[in-house]
Structures are given as structure tokens and as C-alpha cells.
C-alpha positions as CSV (number, residue, x, y, z in Angstrom):
1,M,-122.3,15.8,86.2
2,A,-120.1,16.2,82.7
3,T,-117.0,18.9,82.9
4,L,-116.7,21.8,80.9
5,S,-113.3,20.8,79.0
6,H,-111.8,17.6,77.4
7,S,-108.3,17.1,78.9
8,T,-106.3,15.4,76.2
9,S,-103.3,12.6,77.1
10,V,-101.7,13.6,73.5
11,Y,-99.2,16.7,73.4
12,T,-96.8,17.5,70.7
13,S,-92.9,19.0,71.8
14,S,-91.0,19.6,69.2
15,E,-88.6,19.3,71.1
16,K,-85.4,17.7,70.0
17,A,-83.5,15.1,73.4
18,S,-79.8,16.8,73.3
19,V,-76.9,14.4,74.2
20,S,-76.7,14.5,77.3
21,T,-80.5,13.7,78.2
22,L,-79.6,11.0,75.9
23,F,-76.1,9.6,78.1
24,N,-78.1,10.3,81.5
25,D,-80.2,8.5,80.0
26,F,-78.2,5.7,78.3
27,A,-75.5,5.8,81.7
28,N,-78.9,5.5,84.3
29,K,-79.6,1.5,81.6
30,A,-76.3,0.4,81.9
31,E,-75.7,0.6,85.6
32,F,-77.9,-2.4,86.3
33,N,-74.3,-4.0,83.6
34,R,-71.7,-1.8,85.9
35,I,-69.3,-4.3,86.0
36,G,-69.6,-5.8,82.9
37,W,-69.0,-1.7,81.7
38,A,-66.4,-1.4,84.5
39,A,-64.6,-4.4,83.3
40,T,-64.9,-3.3,79.1
41,A,-63.2,0.2,80.0
42,I,-60.4,-1.5,81.9
43,A,-59.5,-4.1,78.5
44,V,-59.7,-1.3,76.6
45,Q,-57.6,1.3,78.7
46,G,-55.2,-1.6,79.4
47,C,-54.8,-4.1,76.6
48,V,-55.3,-1.2,73.2
49,F,-54.6,1.8,74.4
50,S,-51.2,1.7,76.8
51,P,-49.8,-0.9,74.6
52,A,-50.3,1.4,72.2
53,L,-48.9,4.2,73.1
54,L,-45.7,2.8,74.6
55,L,-45.4,1.4,70.7
56,S,-46.1,4.3,70.1
57,M,-43.3,6.0,72.7
58,A,-41.0,3.1,71.5
59,Y,-40.5,3.3,67.6
60,Q,-40.7,7.1,67.3
61,G,-39.1,8.0,70.5
62,G,-41.2,9.4,72.9
63,G,-40.3,12.0,76.0
64,D,-40.8,11.0,79.7
65,W,-43.8,13.4,80.3
66,Q,-45.6,10.8,77.5
67,F,-45.2,7.4,79.7
68,L,-45.9,9.8,82.7
69,V,-49.8,10.7,81.2
70,G,-50.5,7.8,80.3
71,I,-49.9,6.1,83.3
72,L,-52.1,8.9,84.7
73,S,-55.0,9.1,82.3
74,F,-54.9,5.1,83.0
75,L,-55.5,5.8,86.9
76,M,-57.9,8.1,86.0
77,V,-60.6,5.1,84.8
78,L,-59.4,2.9,87.7
79,V,-60.2,5.0,89.8
80,P,-63.8,5.1,88.8
81,V,-64.7,2.1,88.8
82,L,-62.4,0.8,92.5
83,S,-64.5,2.6,93.9
84,A,-67.4,1.8,91.9
85,L,-68.9,4.9,91.2
86,H,-71.9,5.1,88.7
87,V,-71.4,3.6,85.0
88,K,-71.7,7.6,83.9
89,H,-68.7,8.1,85.6
90,I,-66.5,5.6,83.9
91,F,-67.3,6.2,80.4
92,R,-66.6,10.7,81.1
93,A,-63.2,8.8,81.8
94,F,-62.7,6.5,79.6
95,T,-63.6,8.7,77.0
96,L,-61.7,11.4,78.7
97,S,-58.4,8.6,78.6
98,A,-59.3,7.3,75.4
99,I,-59.0,11.4,73.5
100,V,-55.3,12.1,76.1
101,H,-53.9,8.3,74.0
102,L,-54.8,8.9,71.1
103,A,-53.8,12.5,71.0
104,I,-50.2,10.7,72.3
105,I,-50.3,8.8,69.8
106,L,-50.9,10.6,66.5
107,F,-48.8,13.1,68.4
108,N,-45.7,10.6,68.1
109,V,-46.7,9.5,64.4
110,F,-46.8,13.4,63.3
111,N,-43.9,14.2,65.1
112,S,-42.2,11.3,63.8
113,L,-43.1,12.0,59.6
114,A,-41.7,15.3,60.7
């Protein structure tokens, strides 16, 4: 018996994928290489951002609060790595920590220019 209507598997959608959907897809694919992403986050945090923050504090005269915030933001990346959380938590913590470090570095640089 023949069907009365034809079904099609081709549908057009005008919706674009949101940023959060793209991030979740990327994080799910990156879960396979979680150890590599975790090691990279810790290495960049410990070998790039923290020394740059300490150098800017030393040359431009940063306060103790900057050191405390820098250490806490470093720990914000270290805790998800050591607790074996998903990569999306490591990415979010690393991004927030990078923003905090760069903001303090820029604050020191611009404060010394004034």
C-alpha cells in the first residue's frame, strides 16, 4: 500500500548555533584529550601569566591584594584540574583566571604611566 504523503529528511533551519552550543560541542570533543588540555592550562598559567603578574608587580609596585588575587585565580584553575572535572569547567576557570591576570597586569602598567 502506498503512503499518501511523502516524508522528507531535508529540513531547512534558519537558526544559527549559539556560542554556548558551540562551546559545549567543542568541550565534549575535547574531553578525549582532557589530560593534555589540563596540562596546557596549568603550564600557561604557571609559566606565562603568573610570572608576568609578578614582574609587573615588582616593577610597577603592586600591592599585596594583587598577589592574593593572582594566587587565588591560579588555584581557580588548579582545583578543576586536580579534581578531574570536565574540560568545560577547566576552560571556564582558565578563561576567568586569564582575564583576572591580564586585568591586574594592565592595571599595574597603566597605573605606572599616570
